[in-house]
N, C-alpha and C positions, 0 to 999 in steps of 0.2 A: 504494499500500499504506499503510495506517495504521500509523504508527510512534508511538504514544504516548509521551510524555515520560517517563512513570513506568516504562516496560518495560525499558530497559536498565539503570538504576541498581537496579532491584528484582531482576532476573535475576542480575546480577553479584554483589549482596550475598547472594542466596540460595545461589549457587554457593560463594562465599567461606565464608559460614556453616556449609554442610553439610561443606565440606572441613575447616574448623577443628574442628568438633565430632568428626569421625571422627579426626582426627589427635590430639585431646586425649582420646580414649577415651570419648566420650559419643555413640554411635551412636543410643541410644534417644531422643535429643532432636533428631535431624535432621529429623523431621517438622515441626518448627517452620519449616523453610525449604523443605522438599521439597513441603508441601501448598501453600503460596502460589505457588511456582514452577509446579506442576502446574496450578493454576487460571489463572494468567497465560499459560502456553503455550497452554492451550485457548481462552482468550479470544482471544489474537492469531490462532490458527488460524481461528477463526470470523470474526474481522474482517477477515482477509485473503482471505476469500471461499472457505472450505472446500468448500462445495457446488458453487460455479460452477467450481472448479478441475478437477473430474472431467471436464469436456468436453475438456481437453487434458492428455493423459497426462504430458507433460514438467513440467506444472505440478501435476498430481495427485501426482507422487512427492514434492514438496516438502511439500505439505499432509499427505499421509498420514505422512511422516517426522515432521512436528510432532505429529501425533495420537499416533504411537508414542512420542515423547519424553514427552508428558503421561501416557500409560500408564505408561511406566517410572517417572516421578515419582511417580505414585499408588502403584506398587507399593513404592517406596522408603518412601514415607510409612506405608503400611499396615505394612511391615516394622518400621519404627521404632516405631509405636505399639504394636504386639504385643509388641515387645522391651521397651518401658517398662512394659507391664502384666503380662507373664508371665515375661520373661527368656529368652524363646525366639526363635530366628531361624527362624520357621516357613516362610518363602519361600526360604530358602537363598540361592542366587545367582541367583534369578529376576529381581530388579530390575536386577542388573548386566548380565544377558544381554539383557533387554529394552532397556536403553540402548545397549549396545555392538553387538549384532547387529541388533536392530530399529531403533534410531534412527541410530547412526554408519554402520553398513554400507549401510542403505537411502539415507541422505542421501548417502553418497559416490557410490553409483549415479546418483543423481538430479543432483547438482551436477556431478559430472565428466562426466557424459553431456552436459549442457548447455553447458559450456564447450568440450568437445572438439567437439561439433557446430559451435558458433558460430566457434571459432578455426581450424576446418578448412574454413570456407566453406560448410558444410552448412545445410539448414533446421533449425530448431529444433523438431524434432518427434521424440518417442520412437517408434521403430519397435516392431513386436511383440516382437522379442527383448529389448529394453531393458526394456519393460514387464514381460515374463514374469520377466526377471532380478530386477527390483525386487520384484514380488509374491513371487517365490521367497525373497529375503532376508527379507521378513516371514513367510513361512511357516516359515523356518528359526528364526526369533527365537521364534515361537509355540510350535514344538516344543520348543526349548530351555527356554523358560520353563515349558511344561508338565511338562517332566521334573523340575523342582524343586519342583513344588507339593505341598503336604501330601497324604498319603494315596496317592501314586503309589507302587507297588511298585518296589523296587530294579531289577529286571530290566526292567521297562517304562521306567523312567526312563533306564537305560543305553541301551535301544534307541532312545528318542526323541533322546538326546544324540547317538548316532552318527548317526541319519538326519539330524538337524539340521545336523551337520558336513558330511556328504555334500552336502546339499541346497545349503548356504552355497557349498562349493567348487564344485559343478556351475554354479551362478549366476555366481559370480565368474569362473571361467575362461570360461565363454560370453560373458560381457560384455567381459572382456579381449580375447577373440578377435575380437570385433567392433570394438572401440574402438582397440586398439594400433596397428593399420595406419594410423589417421589421424594419428598422431604422426611417423610416418616417411615420409609422402606428401606432395606438395605440396598447398596449397589447391585444392579442386576449382573454385572461382571465379577462380582464376588472380591472385588479389589478394596483395599482399606480406603477410608474417607467417607 
């Protein structure tokens, strides 16, 4: 995996810059950090073999999570630029939901699945349920983001939010039902650990 020397310092500086601007009350300027971070994450996803990663679902979840992070950062940048130009928060909490549901929840499914499989002595392959739970998390994020988009009627937004929450819960419970037994069972390869 390519790890350009610029990536860690840039991403850390952008995270800190975004956070400081929000804390100091200048959210209209966060695009100065969100846009470079969005581009950097997109470049890294491509350099890490985004298209090749789809052959292996356990790898694809990581790549798709990075793309979702890039989308969330793009939404933050758009929100900030529109706020700077008009004073309006036109996307509501859509960027936050893209980040928390789309990136964090989906990445947890991917990373914890991989670690759980490896440490329980199982093959590092995502079964159909894991893949569907991951895709369901992305679907829940898309629904929740759509609920906050401009022009969506309140009743539709509310229905999308409820359905998003139910889908997220169904995916997480299904995933946990599959993976929690691994933590209380001996390794299937009878190795220590």
